[in-house]
Backbone as a ProteinNet text record, in pm:
[ID]
protein_1_A
[PRIMARY]
AEAAELRARLRAVRHTVLVLSGKGGVGKSTFSALLAHGLAADETKQVALLDIDICGPSIPKIMGLEGEQVHQSGSGWSPVYVEENLGVMSVGFLLSSPDDAVIWRGPKKNGLIKQFLRDVDWGEVDYLIVDTPPGTSDEHLSIVQYLSATHIDGAVIVTTPQEVSLQDVRKEINFCRKVKLPIIGVVENMSGFVCPKCKNESQIFPPTTGGAEKMCQNLNVSLLGKVPLDPQIGKSCDRGQSFLAEAPESPATLSYRNIIQRIQEYCEQHHIQEEKIM
[TERTIARY]
1426.2	1531.1	1501.6	1428.7	1388.5	1298.6	1182	1081.1	1155.1	1219.6	1279.3	1359.9	1411.4	1466.3	1403.3	1313.3	1228.3	1128.1	1088.9	1051.5	1178	1271.3	1375.4	1362.1	1363.5	1404.8	1272	1155.1	1028.7	976.5	1077.4	986.9	989.4	1027.3	1015.1	905.5	830.7	728.7	599.3	529.6	407.4	316.7	268.1	168.5	197.1	156.7	179	45.2	22.8	-79.2	-51.3	-112.2	-85.2	-174.2	-125.2	-235	-271.8	-377	-416.2	-480.5	-483.6	-570.8	-615.5	-720.9	-721.9	-688.9	-695.4	-656.9	-542.8	-479.2	-370.3	-432.5	-367.9	-410.8	-518.6	-563.3	-686.3	-574.5	-489.6	-422	-345.8	-320.7	-247.1	-140.9	-68.7	55.1	80.6	-26.7	-42.6	-103.8	-202.7	-280.7	-164.6	-87	49.7	113.3	152	252	201.5	57.7	-14.9	-36	-72.5	-102	25.5	132.2	278.7	279.7	291.2	285.2	182.9	71.7	-39.5	22.4	41.8	82.4	213.4	293.5	444.6	415.5	302	276.5	240.4	235	281.8	412	482.3	641.9	668.3	581	625	597.6	563.3	557.6	660.2	701	799.9	724.2	750.8	687.9	779.9	730.2	792.1	742.7	779.7	701.3	810.3	737.3	793	688	783.8	759.1	782.3	666.3	693.2	644	621.5	569.2	706.1	791.5	927.9	913.6	828.2	821	762.4	723.3	650.7	670.4	810.2	826.3	791.4	703.8	668.7	696.2	711	739.8	835.9	953.8	1060.3	1020.8	979.8	935.3	798.3	735.2	611.3	659.8	772.7	836.9	953.3	986.8	1097	1193.1	1243.1	1327.2	1416.8	1402.8	1435.7	1605.4	1655.9	1800.6	1900.6	1820.7	1893	1911.4	1985.7	2080.1	2103.7	2048.8	2067.8	2184.6	2233.2	2350.7	2328.2	2452.1	2439.1	2532.7	2503.4	2579.3	2579.3	2651.9	2646.3	2528.9	2400	2319.1	2177.4	2238.1	2159.9	2157	2028.5	2029.6	1988.1	1996.2	1925.6	1823.8	1743.6	1628.3	1649.3	1581.6	1619	1509.7	1562.4	1449.4	1398.1	1312.3	1224.8	1191.4	1170.4	1179	1272.4	1283.9	1328	1286.3	1157.5	1039.1	942.2	1006	959.9	1089.3	1051.9	1178.4	1111.5	1174.5	1128.3	1247.4	1226.3	1263.5	1204.4	1249.6	1211.4	1292.3	1275.5	1347.1	1417.9	1341.3	1368.7	1499.2	1537.4	1666.5	1793	1735.5	1863	1883.8	1800	1797.8	1907.8	1991	2079.3	2007	1901.9	1839.4	1662	1582.7	1409.6	1386.4	1392.3	1333.6	1383.1	1481.4	1541.7	1400.7	1373.4	1292.7	1320	1257.6	1273.9	1228.8	1306.4	1225.3	1281.6	1189.3	1221.7	1118	1148.3	1044.1	1019.3	915.3	865.8	967.4	1029.1	1118.3	1229.7	1251.6	1379.7	1297.2	1196.2	1110.7	1051.9	1028.8	1004.6	1105.4	1235.1	1361.6	1381.8	1359.9	1387.5	1314.6	1155.7	1079.9	1147.2	1169.4	1210.2	1360.1	1429.2	1537.6	1504.2	1430.2	1346.3	1309.5	1250.6	1188.9	1307.9	1404	1502.5	1623.1	1664.9	1750.5	1768.9	1681.8	1635.2	1617.2	1699.7	1720.3	1647.9	1485.9	1421.2	1412.9	1466.1	1466.8	1304.8	1265.5	1184.8	1083.3	973.2	867.2	728.5	646.2	504	415.6	429.7	381.7	453.7	432.7	488.2	404.7	415.8	310.5	332	320.9	351.8	252.4	344.7	270.6	287.5	181.8	204.9	148.8	186.8	141.5	-27	-47.2	-215.4	-233.5	-348.2	-360.9	-371.1	-330.3	-346.6	-226.8	-122.2	7.1	109.6	200.6	351.1	360.2	384.4	410.2	342.7	192.1	103.5	75.8	139.2	140.5	263.2	367.5	513.7	501.2	457.4	442.4	333.5	241	157.4	220	269	333.5	442.1	553	637.8	622.3	515.3	438.8	391.9	326.3	296	362.3	475.5	570.8	567.9	532	517	356	306.8	166.1	120.2	1.4	-11.9	-171.3	-173.1	-308	-410.5	-380.5	-486	-458.8	-536	-512.9	-638.9	-570	-702	-685.9	-792.9	-798.1	-877.2	-778.2	-821.2	-874.9	-1012.3	-1070.6	-1106.7	-1155.8	-1211.7	-1395.2	-1504.8	-1596	-1651.8	-1622	-1637.1	-1680.3	-1760.6	-1773.3	-1639.6	-1592.1	-1470.9	-1356.1	-1364.3	-1239.5	-1325.9	-1426.1	-1495.7	-1474.6	-1506	-1503.2	-1370.9	-1265.4	-1124.5	-1097.6	-1179	-1142.5	-1239.9	-1349	-1416.7	-1333.6	-1212.4	-1115.9	-1029.7	-998.9	-903.8	-917.7	-1080.4	-1162.8	-1142.9	-1157.7	-1186	-1042.1	-926.4	-834	-790.3	-818.3	-812.6	-855.6	-992.8	-1065.4	-970.9	-904.8	-865.5	-751.7	-671.3	-537.8	-539.7	-682.7	-680.7	-622.6	-636.4	-572.5	-694.9	-674.3	-794.8	-811.4	-953.2	-948.2	-1012.3	-918.9	-921.5	-1037.9	-1049.5	-1169.8	-1111.3	-1191.8	-1187.8	-1188.7	-1116.2	-1115.1	-1153.5	-1262	-1315.4	-1230.4	-1126.1	-1059.3	-1108.5	-1067.4	-1129.4	-1282.7	-1314.5	-1483	-1553	-1581.2	-1654.6	-1531.2	-1559.3	-1450	-1555.3	-1502.2	-1538.4	-1483	-1553.8	-1503.9	-1434.5	-1306.1	-1253.5	-1311.3	-1385.5	-1417.9	-1595.4	-1649.1	-1805.1	-1873.5	-1762.5	-1818.9	-1911.4	-1942.1	-2027.7	-1957.4	-2033.9	-1976.1	-2010.3	-1874.2	-1907.4	-1864.1	-1956.1	-1840.5	-1804.7	-1665.4	-1565.5	-1597.7	-1587.8	-1622.3	-1758.7	-1853.2	-1981.9	-2002.3	-2061.2	-2025.2	-2203.4	-2182.3	-2311.2	-2361.1	-2305	-2358	-2382.2	-2358.6	-2340.6	-2246	-2107.2	-1983.8	-1960.3	-1813.2	-1806.1	-1868.3	-1963.5	-2047.8	-2135	-2198.3	-2304.3	-2226	-2072.3	-1999.9	-1971.4	-1936.7	-1914.6	-2056.4	-2116.3	-2251.3	-2284.5	-2274.3	-2293.7	-2202.1	-2080.6	-1949.9	-1886.8	-2010.4	-1982.6	-1853.5	-1762.7	-1659.4	-1676.4	-1630.5	-1613.6	-1578.5	-1650.6	-1584.9	-1527	-1395	-1327.1	-1364.3	-1355.3	-1410.9	-1395.2	-1436.3	-1416.6	-1324.2	-1224.6	-1160.3	-1164	-1243.9	-1273.6	-1137.8	-1143	-1036.5	-985.6	-859.7	-810.6	-668.7	-671.8	-555.4	-433	-452.3	-318.3	-266.1	-307.7	-283.7	-184.6	-210.3	-91	51.2	15.3	113.1	192.2	161	224.4	309.3	217.7	318.5	430.1	444.1	525.5	618.5	600	716.7	768.4	711.7	769.1	746	632.4	582.5	446.3	425.6	294.7	202.7	71.4	-38.3	-132.3	-87.4	-168.6	-80.8	37.9	85.4	51.1	54.8	72	-76.3	-183.7	-353.2	-435.1	-363.3	-441.5	-597.3	-650.1	-803.6	-867.3	-802.2	-874	-978.3	-1094.7	-1155.7	-1102.9	-1022.1	-955.8	-865.2	-820	-719.5	-802.4	-909.1	-984.9	-1040.7	-1109.5	-1111.4	-989.1	-855.9	-773.8	-741.6	-791.5	-719.1	-823	-947	-1069	-1014.1	-998.2	-965.9	-825.2	-684.4	-589.3	-634.3	-740.9	-766.8	-853.1	-913.1	-1003	-914	-814.7	-678.2	-621	-569	-527.8	-604.5	-734.6	-837.1	-806	-847.3	-855.5	-693.7	-622.1	-481.6	-477.1	-463.5	-484.1	-593.2	-683.5	-768.1	-764.2	-655	-615.1	-554.4	-449.5	-326.5	-389.6	-470.4	-570.1	-621.2	-655.6	-740.4	-612.6	-500.7	-404.1	-314.4	-322.8	-268.3	-331.4	-472.2	-574.1	-554.9	-525.5	-522	-415.1	-282.8	-162	-147.2
760.4	758.6	724.5	598.5	554.4	627.1	654.5	758.8	871.5	946.7	1052.7	1037.6	925.7	919.2	862.4	804	776.5	925.6	1003.3	1120.6	1198.4	1187.6	1276.9	1233.8	1113.8	1065.6	1098.9	1078.8	1076.1	1214.1	1344.7	1438.4	1530.3	1488	1537.3	1487.5	1341.8	1281.2	1363.1	1415.3	1488.3	1385.5	1266.6	1187.1	1066.9	974	856.1	736.6	648.4	569.1	444.8	350	208.1	135.8	2.7	-9.6	-204.1	-229.8	-313.7	-444.3	-545.4	-646.7	-755.2	-816.5	-919.7	-1051	-1047.6	-1199.3	-1185.1	-1257.7	-1265.3	-1281.5	-1216.6	-1257.3	-1192.6	-1091.7	-972	-881.2	-866.6	-755.6	-615.7	-654.3	-542.6	-479	-576.7	-523	-457	-520.9	-437	-317.7	-282.6	-153.2	-78.1	-126.7	-24.2	53	-57.1	-5.1	80.2	59.9	157.3	272.3	262.4	383	479.1	427.8	520.4	538.2	464.2	505.2	650.6	628.1	729.4	866	833	975.2	1025.8	970.9	1034.1	1075.7	1037.6	1103.8	1267.3	1301	1437	1479.6	1535.4	1535.4	1636.5	1710.8	1786.9	1724.5	1625.6	1518.2	1399	1409.1	1287.1	1203.6	1045.9	971.6	844.6	760.3	652	526.8	437.1	303.1	185.5	192.3	94.5	-65.8	-142	-269.8	-385	-367.8	-442.2	-574.4	-664.9	-784.6	-844.1	-879	-968.4	-1092	-1186.6	-1306.5	-1290.7	-1214.6	-1226.1	-1089.8	-1067.2	-920.1	-936.9	-875.6	-887.7	-724.2	-664.6	-495.3	-493.9	-557.5	-542	-602	-714.1	-771.4	-668.3	-625.9	-537.5	-399	-368.6	-216.3	-229.5	-362.2	-337.5	-331.4	-405.3	-326.5	-498.9	-611.6	-716.7	-724.4	-749.4	-777.2	-651.2	-547.6	-417.9	-436.4	-332.7	-384.9	-190.9	-213.5	-101.3	-59.9	83.9	110.1	182.5	205	255.8	373.9	519.6	625.9	663.8	786.9	828.8	889.2	923.7	943.8	811.9	689.6	611	521.3	411.5	290.4	437.1	414.9	483.2	385.3	489.1	389.4	374.2	273.7	239.6	330.4	397.4	481.2	383	401.4	382.5	500.9	600.7	731.1	835	955.2	1058.1	1078.4	1071.2	1118.2	982.3	877.2	761.5	648.4	671.6	590.7	421.7	332	181.5	166	81.6	-16.7	-123.8	-208.3	-387	-463.4	-585.5	-684.3	-741.4	-758.4	-824.3	-771.3	-637.4	-580.1	-629.6	-693.6	-758.9	-912.6	-976.3	-1113.3	-1144.6	-1223.8	-1280.4	-1344.3	-1396.4	-1453.1	-1418.9	-1372.8	-1367.6	-1484.4	-1595.2	-1714.3	-1753.2	-1687.5	-1718.2	-1713.3	-1784.2	-1789.1	-1704.7	-1608	-1523.3	-1591	-1703.2	-1765.3	-1699.9	-1623.3	-1504.9	-1539.8	-1524.7	-1498.8	-1378.2	-1332.7	-1196.6	-1125	-1091.5	-1001	-958.6	-1080.8	-1011.1	-965	-965.1	-881.9	-756.1	-724	-640.8	-516	-568.5	-487.8	-442	-550.1	-487.9	-362.9	-373.8	-272.8	-134.9	-128.2	-43	20.2	-86.6	-40.8	53.5	-0.4	48.7	189.8	222	355.4	447.7	391.1	500.8	503.9	398.3	422.7	460.2	434.1	463	637.6	677.4	815.1	872.8	859.6	905.9	1045.4	1128.5	1297.2	1344.4	1415.5	1517.7	1444.6	1396.5	1283.3	1365.7	1332.3	1414	1297.9	1174.1	1036.6	936.8	859.7	709.9	638	536.7	416	306.6	265.4	111.5	18.1	-100.1	-200.4	-324.9	-374.1	-461.4	-631.5	-704.9	-873	-856.7	-974.9	-994.4	-1020.9	-975.5	-1018.9	-908.8	-942.8	-826	-874.3	-895.2	-954.6	-923	-919.4	-878.4	-732.7	-767.6	-665.7	-550.8	-558.7	-433	-378.7	-424.7	-407.2	-322.9	-334.3	-317.1	-182.8	-143.6	-42.6	68.5	8.2	132.9	179.7	116.9	112.3	253.9	212.9	281.7	405.4	426.4	526	611.8	546.1	669.8	773.7	729.9	826	995.7	952.9	1094.7	1100.4	1027.7	1024.6	984.4	909.3	787.5	846.2	904.4	997	881.3	743.6	630.4	536.1	410	297.4	308.3	230.4	169.4	10.2	-45.4	-165.6	-253.2	-327.6	-379.3	-510.3	-535.7	-620.4	-704.6	-839	-867.8	-883.8	-904.4	-898.9	-1038	-1138.9	-1260.9	-1250.9	-1315	-1332.6	-1332	-1439.9	-1532.5	-1415.5	-1308.6	-1207.3	-1108.7	-1062	-966.9	-1016.4	-1131.1	-1173.4	-1150.9	-1139.7	-1105	-954.5	-885.5	-727.9	-669.5	-755.5	-700.7	-717.3	-817.4	-821.8	-701.4	-672.5	-599.3	-442.2	-408.5	-303.2	-289.7	-383.2	-398.6	-410	-428.4	-391.7	-241.3	-196	-59.6	18.5	-13.2	60	30.3	-86.6	-108.4	-29.3	-5.8	36.3	184.4	242.6	379.6	432.1	349.2	369.4	420	568	612.9	481.6	494.2	398.8	511.5	552.2	581.4	563	432.8	362.6	217.3	159.1	33.7	35.3	-6.8	-49.1	-178.4	-200.5	-333.8	-385.6	-471.7	-494.8	-604.9	-638.5	-743.7	-751.1	-635.1	-628.5	-638.4	-759.5	-774.2	-772	-815.3	-847.1	-773.2	-715.1	-684.6	-746.3	-809.1	-835.7	-768.6	-767.8	-661.4	-698.5	-764.2	-838	-790.6	-867	-820	-740.6	-703.6	-589.7	-647.9	-766.7	-801.1	-803.2	-774.2	-768.3	-909.7	-948.2	-1107.6	-1097.9	-1176.1	-1143.4	-1281.7	-1247	-1369.4	-1420.2	-1320	-1341.2	-1311.3	-1353.8	-1280.4	-1222.1	-1148.8	-1042.6	-1143.3	-1226.7	-1321.9	-1225.4	-1133.7	-1115.3	-937.9	-879.6	-757.4	-669.3	-773.3	-688.9	-604.4	-555.5	-428.8	-302.4	-281.3	-161.9	-220.2	-316.5	-351.2	-315.3	-414.4	-423.2	-264.1	-163.3	-56.9	45.7	23.7	65.1	14.6	-130.3	-183.9	-136.9	-99.5	-64.7	77.6	171.7	298.4	351.7	265.6	273	328.8	418.5	495.9	376.2	362.5	281.2	353.9	351.2	449.3	446.8	298.7	274.3	129.3	86.9	-65.9	-38	-169.4	-185.2	-312.9	-323.1	-454.9	-495.8	-636.8	-712.2	-667.2	-671.7	-657.8	-711.3	-828	-894.1	-823.8	-721	-610.1	-593.8	-569	-565.8	-650.4	-803.6	-873.2	-910.6	-857.9	-872.4	-733.9	-629.7	-511.8	-543.9	-595	-641.7	-744.5	-822.8	-938.2	-884.3	-768.8	-672.1	-584.5	-528.9	-470.5	-333.4	-295.1	-169.9	-133.4	-4.5	63.3	54.9	23.7	-30.6	90.9	174.6	285.8	364.1	374	419.1	340	175.3	118.9	81.6	143.1	112.2	210.3	385	476.9	477	432.6	394.2	288.3	206.5	100	141.1	89.5	98.6	99.2	7.6	-20.2	101.3	155.4	275.2	415.7	400.4	520.8	524.8	406.2	357.9	395.5	362.1	383.6	511.5	626.1	739.9	810	711.3	807.8	794.6	678.2	643.8	722.3	718.7	813.6	945	993.4	1133	1125.7	1058.7	1059.1	1009.6	963.5	933.7	1067.2	1150.9	1262.2	1352	1394.8	1505.4	1449.7	1307.5	1286.6	1316.9	1290.5	1346.2	1464	1528	1699	1744.2	1691.7	1742.7	1708.1	1595.6	1541.5	1633	1677.9	1747.4	1919.2	1925.7	2060.8	2085.3	1943.9	1905.6	1905.8	1867.9	1813	1976.8	2035.7	2153.3	2265.4	2245.6	2322.1	2285	2159.4	2118.8	2172	2199.5	2184	2330.3
2355.5	2266.4	2136.5	2134.5	2023.8	1959.8	1975.2	1940.6	1862.9	1958.4	1909.2	1775.4	1800.8	1646.1	1489.4	1558.8	1441.3	1388.3	1517.3	1489	1385.7	1417.7	1386.9	1211.4	1196.7	1064	966.2	1016.6	954.8	951.5	1004.7	1014.5	900.1	790.1	643.5	562.5	646.6	573.7	583.2	475.6	494.5	499	445.2	439.7	477.6	551.4	568.5	564.9	455.7	405.5	429.1	509	515.6	398.7	331.1	291.5	331.7	345.8	456	399.1	371.2	371.9	464.1	468.8	579.1	509.7	380.8	331.6	229.7	184.4	94.6	-64.9	-142.6	-309.4	-358.5	-296.6	-311.6	-391.9	-433.3	-492.3	-427.3	-271.3	-215.1	-247.1	-278.9	-306.5	-455.5	-559.5	-689.8	-671.5	-607.1	-534.7	-474.7	-403.3	-325.6	-449.8	-556.6	-652.7	-709	-775	-872.7	-781.7	-657	-571.7	-606.2	-563.6	-569.9	-699.7	-813.6	-959	-985.2	-902.3	-991.7	-929.5	-769.1	-686.2	-773.5	-792.6	-855.1	-1023.5	-1050.8	-1182.1	-1227.4	-1086.7	-1059.6	-1021.7	-1105.7	-1088.1	-954.5	-898.8	-822.3	-676.9	-667.9	-557.3	-560.5	-414.8	-394.9	-333.6	-351.1	-332.2	-267.3	-177.5	-111.3	-90.2	-144.7	-97.4	-25.1	92.6	193.4	193.2	185.4	165.6	282.7	367.9	508.9	481.5	388.9	388.4	371.4	489.2	524.6	413.6	475.1	408.7	286.4	187.2	50.7	-51.8	-27.9	-90.4	-219.9	-288.4	-406.1	-496.7	-406.5	-430.2	-531.6	-535.4	-649.4	-755.9	-762.3	-897.1	-960	-905.8	-958.1	-1002.1	-899	-987.9	-1057.4	-1114.4	-1229	-1138.4	-999.5	-935.6	-906.2	-959.2	-921.9	-942	-831.8	-866.6	-790.9	-771.1	-719.3	-588.1	-563.8	-409.9	-334.3	-202.8	-136	-99.3	-122.6	-77.3	38.2	120.5	247.3	201.2	279.8	275.1	388.9	426.4	585.8	663.2	579.5	616.2	604	572.7	601.2	462.9	474.6	362.7	259.3	144.9	20.2	-50.6	-92.8	-135.8	-241.4	-347.9	-503.9	-589.1	-673.8	-714.6	-854.3	-880.9	-1029.7	-1092.1	-1035.4	-1117.3	-1002.4	-1072.3	-969.8	-846.9	-880.2	-742.5	-689.5	-690.4	-660.1	-627.9	-476.4	-415.4	-342.2	-334.4	-330.8	-210.2	-97	1.4	41.5	43.8	58.7	136.5	204.3	224.1	89.2	-21.8	-154.4	-204	-147.4	-200.5	-119.4	1	67.7	62.8	-25.7	-40.1	-167.6	-138.8	-271.9	-360.2	-382.3	-480.9	-438.8	-550	-507.8	-469.9	-481.2	-426	-278.8	-208.4	-83.1	18.5	86.2	188.2	316.1	375.3	469.4	617	702.8	803.4	920.2	938.4	1079.7	1185.4	1323.1	1410.5	1427.6	1498.9	1531.9	1537.1	1645.7	1690.3	1580.9	1531.6	1383.8	1298.8	1267	1142.8	1217.8	1318.2	1405.2	1380.1	1426.7	1398.2	1288.4	1172.9	1066.5	1000.3	1063.5	1041.6	1094.8	1203.1	1245.4	1193	1131.3	1106.6	967	879.1	762.6	791.5	916.9	907.4	1018.9	1049.9	1150.3	1019.7	946.5	866.5	731.3	661.9	542.3	549.6	408.5	405.5	288	324.4	249.9	181	245.9	213.5	263.6	175.3	186.8	84.1	161.9	96.3	116.6	24.7	31.5	47	11.5	55.8	72.9	176.6	218.9	223.1	127.5	95.4	198.6	258.4	333	298.4	216.6	183.1	269.1	352.7	473.2	407.4	463.3	466.2	506.2	455.5	465.4	655.2	688	851.6	945.3	1069.2	1174.4	1287	1226.1	1340.9	1392.2	1390.4	1424.2	1323	1222.5	1137.2	1139.6	1122.5	1167.2	1299.1	1403.4	1520.8	1547.4	1484.9	1509	1411.1	1295.5	1205.5	1295.1	1318.7	1377.8	1513.7	1595.3	1721	1648.9	1586.9	1548.1	1494	1390.2	1329.6	1449.5	1526.3	1659.2	1694.1	1681.6	1753	1632.7	1486.7	1406.6	1378.8	1240.1	1235.3	1148.6	1103.1	1000.7	934.6	845.8	777.3	793.1	745	752.7	720.7	703.8	610.4	514.9	389.6	281	312.1	303.9	291.1	175.2	77.9	-1.6	20.8	-69.6	-48.8	-206.3	-233.5	-314.1	-287.2	-372.3	-377.3	-291.9	-280.7	-216.9	-74.5	-9.2	105.7	202.4	147.9	216.8	244.6	154.6	138.5	264.1	237.3	338.1	488	494.8	662.9	674.6	606.9	680.3	709.9	616	591.6	694.3	740.5	880.4	991	1016.9	1137.6	1076.5	958.3	944.9	1006.9	964.5	1004.4	1184.8	1243.1	1390.1	1454	1364.6	1411.5	1421.5	1286.6	1278.7	1403.9	1452.2	1507.2	1674.6	1700.9	1820.2	1830.4	1730.8	1780	1737.9	1724.4	1701.7	1534	1466.1	1308.4	1224.5	1183.5	1093.3	952.6	881.7	787.1	692	586.2	472.8	417.4	357.6	283.5	267.6	177.5	127.2	-18.5	-114.3	-223.3	-241.8	-344.6	-395.4	-513	-513.2	-605	-720	-827.6	-932.2	-901.6	-908.6	-921.9	-1045.7	-1086.8	-1256.5	-1328	-1435.7	-1547.8	-1694	-1751.8	-1912.4	-2005.4	-2070.4	-2195.2	-2313.7	-2345.1	-2431.8	-2570.3	-2569.3	-2764.5	-2737.6	-2652.8	-2651.3	-2554.3	-2454.5	-2357.2	-2309.9	-2278.1	-2148.3	-2043.6	-1918.5	-1770.5	-1706.8	-1691.3	-1589.9	-1418.4	-1345.9	-1202	-1183.7	-1178.3	-1164.8	-1025.8	-916.7	-785.2	-731.1	-757.1	-731.5	-616.3	-611.1	-427	-349.4	-305.9	-229.1	-147.4	-73.5	25.8	30.7	-122.2	-111.8	-154	-152.3	-173.1	-20.6	-117.3	-15.7	10	-81.1	-106	38.4	53.8	151.8	284.1	277.6	426.4	440.9	376.6	421.3	460.9	424.2	464.3	590.9	621.7	746.7	884.3	830.3	939.4	957.4	826.7	792.6	825.7	700.5	659.8	505	441.8	326.6	169.7	104.6	3.9	-106.7	-113.4	-251.9	-355.4	-374.1	-552.5	-565.3	-695.7	-729.8	-881	-847.3	-959.9	-1047.8	-1162	-1236.4	-1292.9	-1289.7	-1341.1	-1508	-1521.6	-1646.9	-1653.6	-1748.6	-1732.8	-1761.3	-1837.7	-1856	-1761.7	-1613.4	-1487.3	-1442.7	-1458.8	-1437.2	-1538.1	-1659.1	-1730.6	-1721.6	-1688.2	-1641.6	-1510.2	-1406.4	-1278.6	-1322.5	-1405.1	-1434.6	-1510.9	-1564.4	-1635.9	-1545.6	-1436.4	-1370.7	-1425.8	-1493.6	-1564.4	-1501.3	-1506.1	-1463.8	-1553.1	-1486.9	-1582	-1609.6	-1517.5	-1557.5	-1689.4	-1674.6	-1790.7	-1948.4	-1898.6	-2037.7	-2080.2	-1988.7	-2046.2	-1997.1	-2043.1	-1987.6	-2008.4	-2106.3	-2118.6	-2079	-2027	-1937	-1810.6	-1803.2	-1723.8	-1548.9	-1583.4	-1419.4	-1406.6	-1501	-1468.6	-1417.6	-1501.6	-1476.1	-1327.3	-1285	-1143.3	-1033.3	-1085.5	-1015.7	-1012.2	-1072.2	-1071.9	-982.4	-992	-887.6	-787.3	-723.8	-577.9	-559.7	-620.3	-602.1	-553	-614	-604.2	-489.8	-453.4	-323.1	-199.5	-211.5	-114.1	-90.9	-184.5	-179.4	-131.6	-164.6	-70.9	48.3	82	241	306.7	244.7	345.9	337.6	227.4	274.1	361	368.2	440.2	615.6	615.9	748.5	796.8	705	733.8	790.8	736.5	759.3	910.1	917.6	1069	1151.7	1142.7	1223.2	1255.2	1136.2	1162	1290.5	1264.9	1333.4	1472.9	1510	1616.8	1673.1	1620.1	1670.9	1697
[MASK]
++++++++++++++++++++++++++++++++++++++++++++++++++++++++++++++++++++++++++++++++++++++++++++++++++++++++++++++++++++++++++++++++++++++++++++++++++++++++++++++++++++++++++++++++++++++++++++++++++++++++++++++++++++++++++++++++++++++++++++++++++++++++++++++++++++++++++++++++++++++

């Protein structure tokens, strides 16, 4: 009955993409937000961004939605909209203050994730982007289990170039393979820094073991792209603005656009293959 409820609610979702990272602080929520903004730039596409980082919900801040409340209607919870074609849901909207700590054990977190999937009225959605917390724990198992009632196109895994981050990403790739979650590819974030004045490139996080590129070759996973550091990304996130719109000529924006295009192509191909099987 539970699976049937989830299927009924998510029947109108065409593509579902999970954004994962082994380690915190690699820019996963920023990537999720900019992926949603980039997909929603096509006004014919309806995009939904679901934040299941229960203890550290940063999506409301990054999307410029702090202080917004969730409203309930006869058809369920209504998402908070950034644009007409970009809706967002996060536990951050349910807290009385952005500084409130969510001190919950696993079952309560899992219950909220199920509620988000079952009770939020997304309507017809082309892309559902799910921003997850770091690691391979409760929330990840829950979202994969609940979404198995419908379908998941795959996961995008975000890392930074240094070995301390790649080590955890290898665990994340192993997790995906164990739970049979397709891997769309890996994004290397904070990949070098080009000085805006002298144009010299510096490696802030040196890839001592070959970075994401070498890891992807070793593990037979696609490298979707490398996003260089740009101080404007942090400023845009703090202001709740889309970096892609604020800095359209930045090398980081061009990299994001290429990565988003590759994700779209993967999802369309995945959809065609699923239709053939059915």
